[in-house]
N, CA, C and O of each residue as an XYZ file, in Angstrom:
648
protein
N      41.420     52.405      3.967
C      41.606     51.270      4.072
C      41.312     50.511      3.033
O      42.054     49.720      2.450
N      39.835     50.863      2.744
C      39.550     50.109      1.556
C      40.084     50.275      0.152
O      40.098     49.491     -0.797
N      40.534     51.560      0.288
C      40.738     52.052     -1.129
C      41.867     51.497     -1.291
O      42.011     50.825     -2.312
N      43.027     51.621     -0.307
C      44.699     50.826     -0.280
C      44.340     49.339     -0.645
O      44.975     48.811     -1.558
N      43.345     48.618      0.021
C      43.195     47.322     -0.735
C      42.741     47.044     -1.766
O      43.007     45.986     -2.338
N      41.938     47.957     -2.236
C      41.469     47.674     -3.488
C      42.245     48.125     -4.930
O      42.120     47.757     -6.098
N      43.049     49.041     -4.291
C      44.501     49.527     -5.262
C      45.541     48.415     -5.331
O      46.169     48.320     -6.386
N      45.769     47.675     -4.475
C      46.531     46.588     -4.118
C      45.783     45.403     -4.780
O      46.498     44.727     -5.520
N      44.852     45.120     -4.699
C      44.255     44.200     -5.673
C      44.349     44.085     -7.054
O      44.756     43.095     -7.661
N      43.817     45.509     -7.701
C      43.849     45.878     -8.991
C      45.687     45.681     -9.287
O      46.059     45.074    -10.291
N      46.517     46.160     -8.477
C      47.964     45.943     -9.042
C      48.261     44.798     -9.175
O      48.987     44.516    -10.129
N      47.826     43.785     -8.311
C      48.140     42.397     -8.455
C      47.609     41.583     -9.715
O      48.217     40.722    -10.350
N      46.155     42.134     -9.944
C      45.760     41.557    -11.203
C      46.677     42.107    -12.641
O      46.912     41.423    -13.637
N      46.930     42.975    -12.493
C      47.618     43.233    -13.742
C      49.119     43.038    -13.764
O      49.777     43.338    -14.760
N      49.654     42.543    -12.681
C      51.476     42.348    -12.691
C      51.292     41.012    -13.223
O      52.244     40.906    -13.996
N      50.737     40.097    -13.264
C      51.039     38.741    -13.921
C      50.674     38.582    -15.389
O      50.737     37.497    -15.967
N      50.335     39.580    -15.892
C      50.223     39.548    -17.427
C      51.368     39.183    -18.209
O      51.239     38.414    -19.162
N      52.660     39.751    -17.835
C      53.813     39.160    -18.494
C      54.598     37.912    -18.390
O      55.364     37.406    -19.210
N      54.182     37.449    -16.997
C      54.613     36.385    -16.675
C      53.801     35.215    -17.246
O      54.309     34.101    -17.111
N      52.836     35.287    -17.749
C      51.815     34.088    -17.964
C      52.667     32.864    -18.316
O      53.690     33.062    -18.971
N      52.297     31.435    -17.889
C      52.758     30.328    -18.171
C      51.968     29.391    -19.017
O      52.477     28.384    -19.512
N      50.652     29.746    -19.190
C      49.561     29.270    -19.722
C      49.326     28.549    -21.051
O      48.213     28.445    -21.566
N      50.731     27.943    -21.689
C      50.863     27.417    -22.978
C      50.466     26.034    -23.078
O      50.481     25.264    -22.118
N      50.092     25.711    -24.305
C      50.006     24.128    -24.495
C      51.296     23.259    -23.995
O      52.486     23.571    -24.036
N      50.660     22.038    -23.498
C      52.060     21.122    -23.142
C      52.541     21.412    -21.718
O      53.333     20.620    -21.208
N      52.180     22.345    -21.127
C      52.924     22.658    -19.860
C      52.302     21.416    -18.738
O      51.178     20.916    -18.777
N      53.409     21.114    -17.756
C      52.937     20.590    -16.802
C      52.801     21.461    -15.535
O      53.405     22.516    -15.341
N      51.912     20.864    -14.691
C      51.481     21.767    -13.543
C      51.682     20.674    -12.413
O      51.410     19.486    -12.589
N      52.265     21.278    -11.056
C      52.363     20.533    -10.005
C      51.849     21.531     -9.062
O      52.099     22.719     -9.266
N      51.041     21.104     -7.881
C      50.759     22.063     -6.819
C      50.249     21.335     -5.422
O      50.247     20.127     -5.182
N      49.924     22.153     -4.781
C      49.389     21.990     -3.372
C      48.431     22.746     -2.870
O      48.325     23.801     -3.495
N      47.673     22.630     -1.974
C      46.859     23.502     -1.517
C      46.624     23.175      0.149
O      46.576     22.059      0.665
N      46.483     24.621      0.883
C      45.759     23.992      2.277
C      44.198     24.797      2.114
O      43.880     25.954      1.840
N      43.582     23.796      2.371
C      41.993     24.093      2.580
C      41.198     24.280      3.860
O      41.505     23.670      4.885
N      40.278     25.039      3.806
C      39.581     25.343      5.105
C      40.200     26.443      5.833
O      39.993     27.648      5.692
N      40.904     25.913      6.542
C      41.749     26.925      7.515
C      40.623     27.629      8.248
O      40.703     28.855      8.319
N      39.769     27.127      8.703
C      38.457     27.439      9.605
C      37.744     28.869      8.504
O      37.051     29.753      9.008
N      38.039     28.842      7.207
C      37.425     29.582      6.495
C      36.506     29.209      5.913
O      35.755     30.106      5.530
N      36.097     27.724      5.554
C      35.095     27.097      5.215
C      33.848     27.064      5.877
O      33.837     27.199      7.100
N      32.817     26.908      5.262
C      31.297     26.603      5.684
C      30.682     25.224      5.261
O      30.596     24.896      4.077
N      30.351     24.608      6.076
C      29.172     23.611      6.039
C      28.336     23.457      7.118
O      28.420     24.216      8.084
N      27.614     22.646      7.070
C      26.382     22.538      7.950
C      27.223     21.941      9.397
O      27.122     22.365     10.548
N      28.072     20.809      8.869
C      28.283     19.640      9.761
C      29.721     19.861     10.631
O      30.263     19.130     11.460
N      30.087     21.128     10.109
C      31.874     21.009     10.767
C      31.844     22.363     11.591
O      30.976     23.206     11.366
N      32.948     22.564     12.675
C      33.361     23.444     13.576
C      35.058     24.024     12.860
O      35.336     25.216     12.737
N      35.787     23.136     12.559
C      36.827     22.993     12.030
C      37.251     22.549     10.815
O      37.470     21.345     10.940
N      37.455     22.868      9.824
C      37.926     22.569      8.506
C      39.030     22.493      7.988
O      39.255     23.491      7.303
N      40.152     21.488      7.993
C      41.468     21.621      7.331
C      41.832     20.491      6.763
O      41.989     19.392      7.296
N      42.004     20.909      5.269
C      42.468     19.816      4.447
C      43.671     20.121      3.600
O      43.934     21.301      3.365
N      44.516     19.039      3.066
C      45.704     19.376      2.433
C      45.381     18.593      0.754
O      44.711     17.594      0.493
N      45.927     19.241      0.108
C      45.351     18.872     -1.391
C      46.718     18.660     -2.297
O      47.617     19.474     -2.083
N      46.935     17.716     -3.214
C      47.854     17.822     -4.163
C      47.327     17.778     -5.338
O      46.287     17.126     -5.431
N      47.821     18.381     -6.457
C      47.368     18.546     -7.776
C      48.401     18.357     -8.881
O      49.585     18.679     -8.791
N      47.760     17.749    -10.024
C      48.653     17.607    -11.166
C      48.023     17.873    -12.437
O      46.913     17.389    -12.660
N      48.582     18.559    -13.258
C      48.020     18.654    -14.387
C      48.529     19.037    -15.634
O      49.750     19.193    -15.606
N      47.933     19.264    -16.854
C      48.485     19.242    -17.799
C      47.627     20.221    -18.898
O      46.426     20.084    -19.131
N      48.399     21.102    -19.437
C      47.677     21.951    -20.223
C      47.629     21.260    -21.742
O      48.508     21.065    -22.581
N      46.316     21.002    -21.710
C      45.960     20.371    -23.300
C      45.640     21.552    -24.359
O      45.316     21.139    -25.472
N      45.673     22.786    -24.212
C      45.444     23.699    -24.853
C      45.952     25.238    -24.589
O      45.910     25.450    -23.377
N      46.238     25.942    -25.038
C      46.615     27.325    -24.211
C      45.356     27.781    -23.429
O      44.252     28.117    -23.857
N      45.815     27.702    -22.202
C      44.820     28.180    -21.240
C      43.980     27.615    -20.614
O      43.333     28.132    -19.703
N      43.820     25.961    -21.192
C      43.173     25.005    -20.859
C      44.136     23.946    -20.221
O      45.094     23.468    -20.829
N      43.699     23.545    -18.603
C      44.237     22.431    -18.105
C      43.471     21.400    -17.714
O      42.343     21.774    -17.392
N      43.657     20.225    -17.617
C      42.788     19.067    -17.153
C      43.842     18.449    -15.644
O      45.034     18.146    -15.677
N      42.938     18.420    -14.482
C      43.660     18.079    -13.359
C      43.199     16.850    -13.155
O      42.292     16.252    -13.733
N      44.252     16.355    -11.848
C      43.993     15.381    -10.786
C      44.281     15.705     -9.685
O      45.157     16.560     -9.558
N      43.703     15.187     -8.613
C      43.651     15.784     -7.403
C      43.436     14.756     -6.111
O      42.338     14.205     -6.026
N      44.312     14.517     -5.241
C      43.997     13.760     -4.073
C      43.802     14.741     -2.812
O      44.176     15.911     -2.894
N      43.255     14.275     -1.739
C      43.059     15.566     -0.636
C      42.665     14.715      0.633
O      41.887     13.762      0.595
N      43.206     15.113      1.593
C      43.090     14.420      3.162
C      42.239     15.721      3.755
O      42.606     16.848      3.423
N      41.345     15.585      4.446
C      40.664     16.510      5.179
C      40.440     16.151      6.659
O      40.290     14.939      6.809
N      40.379     16.835      7.737
C      39.919     16.411      8.876
C      38.902     17.624      9.253
O      39.123     18.829      9.130
N      37.892     17.076      9.677
C      36.742     18.044     10.212
C      36.359     17.644     11.861
O      36.283     16.536     12.391
N      36.185     18.811     12.346
C      35.869     18.578     14.015
C      34.249     18.613     14.011
O      33.749     19.725     13.842
N      33.466     17.620     14.164
C      32.194     18.086     14.591
C      31.530     16.869     15.558
O      31.535     15.669     15.284
N      31.023     17.433     16.627
C      30.639     16.557     17.533
C      31.393     15.188     17.589
O      30.755     14.155     17.387
N      32.786     15.147     17.867
C      33.800     14.446     17.681
C      34.489     15.216     16.498
O      34.652     16.411     16.251
N      34.878     13.874     15.775
C      35.941     14.532     14.573
C      35.595     13.297     13.499
O      35.203     12.186     13.856
N      35.792     13.660     12.277
C      35.903     12.510     11.196
C      36.979     13.172     10.097
O      37.135     14.352      9.784
N      37.612     12.049      9.665
C      38.277     12.118      8.509
C      37.792     12.088      7.118
O      36.728     11.515      6.885
N      38.405     12.597      6.252
C      37.898     11.954      5.013
C      38.941     11.723      3.805
O      39.984     12.011      4.393
N      39.244     11.459      2.771
C      39.951     10.978      1.559
C      39.072     11.431      0.438
O      37.934     10.973      0.325
N      39.521     12.250     -0.337
C      39.043     12.759     -1.428
C      39.913     12.619     -2.640
O      41.109     12.859     -2.472
N      39.365     12.150     -4.242
C      40.091     12.124     -5.394
C      39.396     12.490     -6.418
O      38.247     12.048     -6.422
N      39.701     13.159     -7.310
C      39.140     13.711     -8.353
C      39.807     14.304     -9.421
O      41.017     14.531     -9.446
N      38.940     14.573    -10.381
C      39.601     14.910    -11.860
C      38.610     16.674    -11.919
O      37.479     16.932    -11.509
N      39.405     17.364    -12.443
C      38.895     18.797    -12.994
C      39.313     19.254    -14.188
O      39.813     18.548    -15.064
N      39.130     20.379    -14.248
C      39.861     21.446    -15.474
C      39.854     22.919    -15.003
O      39.100     23.319    -14.116
N      40.644     23.609    -15.581
C      40.827     25.057    -15.367
C      40.918     25.717    -16.854
O      41.527     25.271    -17.827
N      40.151     26.888    -16.756
C      40.434     27.845    -17.854
C      41.298     28.866    -17.257
O      41.171     29.225    -16.086
N      42.107     29.297    -17.996
C      43.052     30.768    -17.469
C      42.617     31.637    -18.308
O      42.555     31.441    -19.522
N      42.163     33.026    -17.528
C      42.007     34.280    -18.368
C      43.811     34.841    -18.290
O      44.455     35.157    -17.289
N      44.186     34.808    -19.529
C      45.682     34.956    -19.683
C      46.009     36.574    -19.015
O      46.791     36.863    -18.110
N      45.163     37.422    -19.770
C      45.320     38.868    -19.416
C      45.442     39.279    -17.688
O      46.000     40.320    -17.342
N      44.887     38.384    -16.762
C      44.997     38.732    -15.412
C      45.291     37.892    -14.541
O      45.339     38.277    -13.373
N      45.599     36.363    -14.894
C      45.720     35.469    -14.112
C      44.742     34.805    -13.270
O      45.107     34.118    -12.316
N      43.353     34.996    -13.608
C      42.263     34.377    -12.873
C      41.974     33.293    -13.819
O      42.050     33.370    -15.046
N      41.604     32.182    -13.051
C      41.030     30.896    -13.751
C      39.864     30.457    -12.844
O      39.702     30.508    -11.625
N      38.925     29.896    -14.116
C      37.943     29.364    -13.341
C      37.897     27.605    -13.727
O      38.158     27.074    -14.807
N      37.498     27.007    -12.521
C      37.969     25.764    -12.499
C      36.451     24.836    -12.352
O      35.643     25.460    -11.665
N      36.075     23.887    -12.707
C      35.173     22.714    -12.294
C      35.910     21.376    -12.073
O      37.048     21.083    -12.441
N      35.135     20.727    -11.481
C      35.749     19.581    -10.831
C      34.633     18.433    -10.498
O      33.450     18.770    -10.443
N      34.970     17.236    -10.302
C      34.258     15.958     -9.585
C      35.093     15.311     -8.918
O      36.151     14.911     -9.404
N      34.752     15.124     -7.760
C      35.525     14.446     -6.513
C      34.869     13.064     -5.862
O      33.716     13.191     -5.450
N      35.342     12.064     -5.759
C      34.875     11.082     -5.089
C      35.155     11.321     -3.355
O      36.300     11.443     -2.919
N      34.296     11.351     -2.731
C      34.525     11.179     -1.004
C      34.444     10.276     -0.453
O      33.630      9.432     -0.827
N      35.291     10.042      0.738
C      35.066      8.553      1.373
C      35.562      9.218      2.885
O      36.740      9.385      3.197
N      34.168      9.613      3.893
C      34.543     10.056      5.046
C      33.684      9.143      6.197
O      32.825      8.322      5.876
N      34.006      9.387      7.340
C      33.614      8.497      8.573
C      33.425      7.062      8.021
O      32.330      6.508      8.122
N      34.326      6.549      7.524
C      34.324      5.043      7.610
C      32.837      4.627      6.661
O      32.640      3.483      6.252
N      32.171      5.430      6.492
C      31.098      4.204      5.993
C      30.091      5.385      4.992
O      29.023      4.988      4.526
N      30.555      6.780      4.753
C      30.025      7.831      3.915
C      30.726      8.108      2.721
O      31.833      8.645      2.741
N      30.092      7.741      1.579
C      30.701      7.903      0.226
C      29.754      8.935     -0.341
O      28.598      9.154      0.022
N      30.554      9.625     -1.445
C      29.703     10.729     -2.109
C      30.580     11.111     -3.417
O      31.806     11.047     -3.505
N      29.675     11.514     -4.395
C      30.437     12.140     -5.545
C      29.922     13.570     -5.509
O      28.733     13.882     -5.433
N      30.917     14.371     -5.570
C      30.518     16.041     -5.174
C      31.106     16.628     -6.299
O      32.329     16.532     -6.395
N      30.323     17.365     -7.391
C      30.752     18.399     -8.285
C      31.318     19.854     -7.523
O      30.850     20.324     -6.487
N      32.360     20.376     -8.264
C      32.362     21.692     -7.548
C      33.056     22.838     -8.456
O      33.725     22.395     -9.390
N      33.008     23.996     -8.346
C      33.511     25.053     -8.859
C      34.432     25.980     -8.148
O      34.250     26.143     -6.941
N      35.234     26.502     -8.648
C      36.178     27.359     -8.207
C      36.834     28.334     -8.744
O      37.346     28.012     -9.816
N      37.074     29.715     -8.324
C      37.497     30.898     -8.823
C      38.805     31.398     -8.254
O      38.771     32.013     -7.188
N      39.870     31.204     -8.825
C      41.266     31.464     -7.953
C      42.107     32.561     -8.851
O      41.694     33.198     -9.820
N      43.256     32.586     -8.313
C      44.159     33.939     -8.977
C      45.418     33.144     -9.009
O      45.706     32.662     -7.913
N      46.400     32.834    -10.170
C      47.352     32.435    -10.491
C      48.692     33.944    -10.419
O      48.956     34.622    -11.412
N      49.319     34.154     -9.069
C      49.867     34.985     -8.735
C      51.622     34.817     -9.006
O      52.437     34.586     -8.113
N      51.872     34.961    -10.170
C      53.432     34.278    -10.604
C      54.543     35.169     -9.605
O      54.668     36.393     -9.636
N      55.187     34.372     -8.860
C      56.420     34.856     -7.860
C      57.646     34.848     -8.786
O      58.670     35.504     -8.592
N      57.386     33.930     -9.930
C      58.852     33.775    -10.752
C      58.329     33.491    -11.904
O      57.273     34.111    -12.028
N      58.666     32.590    -13.165
C      58.392     32.704    -14.207
C      57.644     31.219    -14.050
O      56.863     30.908    -14.949
N      57.824     30.410    -13.087
C      57.147     29.010    -12.836
C      56.810     28.777    -11.882
O      56.321     27.667    -11.671
N      56.918     29.689    -10.917
C      56.045     29.192     -9.232
C      54.793     30.511     -9.313
O      54.879     31.602     -9.877
N      53.927     30.066     -8.715
C      52.733     30.775     -8.299
C      52.169     30.381     -7.013
O      52.318     29.241     -6.575
N      51.472     31.366     -6.346
C      50.551     31.626     -5.133
C      49.398     31.445     -5.724
O      49.425     31.816     -6.898
N      48.239     30.953     -5.318
C      47.438     30.584     -5.886
C      45.884     30.512     -4.672
O      45.428     29.433     -4.294
N      45.404     31.628     -4.320
C      44.112     31.644     -3.705
C      43.303     31.574     -4.658
O      43.457     32.024     -5.793
N      41.965     30.723     -4.017
C      40.841     30.697     -4.825
C      39.671     30.382     -3.903
O      39.995     29.742     -2.903
N      38.706     30.615     -3.990
C      37.138     30.579     -3.301
C      36.727     29.507     -3.860
O      36.732     29.604     -5.088
N      36.274     28.246     -3.352
C      35.589     26.993     -3.937
C      34.048     26.765     -3.466
O      33.616     27.221     -2.408
N      33.417     26.145     -4.210
C      32.127     25.348     -3.710
C      32.134     24.058     -3.944
O      32.468     23.807     -5.101
N      31.817     22.834     -3.082
C      31.530     21.494     -3.427
C      30.458     21.411     -3.070
O      30.118     22.007     -2.047
N      29.199     20.329     -4.088
C      28.354     20.185     -3.758
C      27.877     19.144     -3.544
O      27.887     18.414     -4.535
N      27.281     18.561     -2.336
C      27.040     17.101     -2.381
C      25.580     16.967     -2.657
O      24.842     17.886     -2.303
N      25.009     15.748     -3.349
C      24.198     15.391     -3.785
C      23.385     14.383     -2.703
O      22.176     14.189     -2.579
N      24.326     13.921     -2.102
C      23.537     12.807     -0.957
C      23.206     13.409      0.360
O      22.142     13.173      0.933
N      24.160     14.216      0.851
C      23.875     15.001      2.485
C      24.249     16.789      2.110
O      25.272     17.365      2.478
N      23.294     17.315      1.422
C      23.356     18.953      1.006
C      23.959     19.357      2.373
O      25.148     19.604      2.577
N      22.995     19.386      3.238
C      23.234     20.391      4.384
C      24.302     20.096      5.148
O      24.935     21.028      5.645
N      24.706     18.710      5.384
C      26.074     18.584      6.120
C      27.458     18.400      5.328
O      28.567     18.463      5.858
N      27.247     18.201      4.195
C      28.520     18.205      3.342
C      28.891     19.214      2.159
O      30.036     19.284      1.714
N      27.978     19.880      1.751
C      28.152     21.025      0.815
C      29.093     22.068      1.327
O      28.893     22.535      2.448
N      30.103     22.473      0.601
C      31.134     23.186      1.515
C      31.482     24.460      0.579
O      31.679     24.273     -0.621
N      31.554     25.725      1.125
C      31.996     26.753      0.286
C      33.138     27.176      1.408
O      33.000     27.110      2.629
N      34.287     27.623      0.686
C      35.376     27.928      1.428
C      36.416     28.453      0.980
O      36.066     29.092     -0.013
N      37.809     28.584      1.179
C      39.090     29.666      0.935
C      39.957     28.544      0.883
O      40.019     27.745      1.817
N      40.715     28.422     -0.285
C      42.058     27.652     -0.196
C      43.114     28.842     -0.664
O      42.843     29.933     -1.168
N      44.478     28.244     -0.316
C      45.635     28.860     -0.667
C      46.658     27.857     -1.133
O      46.959     26.877     -0.452
N      47.134     28.098     -2.196
C      48.121     27.014     -2.669
C      49.537     27.573     -3.386
O      49.785     28.774     -3.488
N      50.299     26.654     -3.799
C      51.530     26.745     -4.325
C      51.663     26.087     -5.584
O      51.885     24.878     -5.524
N      51.548     26.779     -7.063
C      52.092     25.974     -8.431
C      53.010     26.029     -8.998
O      53.432     27.164     -9.217
N      53.716     24.971     -9.475
C      54.952     25.205    -10.145
C      54.295     24.476    -11.544
O      53.660     23.426    -11.643
N      54.725     25.501    -12.622
C      54.397     25.139    -14.090
C      55.764     24.892    -14.987
O      56.619     25.762    -15.147
N      55.831     23.473    -15.581
C      56.730     22.977    -15.866
C      57.046     23.052    -17.550
O      58.054     22.519    -18.013
């Protein structure tokens, strides 16, 4: 089973090289579901979020991004948060893997504000010339309350390159 899964992942990595759309002056819009109970932080049992992204390729393989996000976390009660941020991605064109870095402002629990830098590693799997499915692993670092708000997780998104 492991061998089949490894071969499937390897095939997906090589399949996108012919469809790469990571050229200068391309626009990008996308959305992601985050958490899906696949993230971990010290303060949450359930973590579910919805993200919207907009980006612009400033150079071949280099994108600047803006994003907004709504999150619902369930912990001894529940809290919702609003996140706004900026970031960038570097695409490895040969295989569709991207490396991202960002900085987010988070407002949660009606009185908690934090600036959180983050990193992510993802994969742009092209369904057509312009539409991608983008799974990613991310880490967001809270400097204000590391134990409760720093998060590592998985997200799955859809992107459109125009």
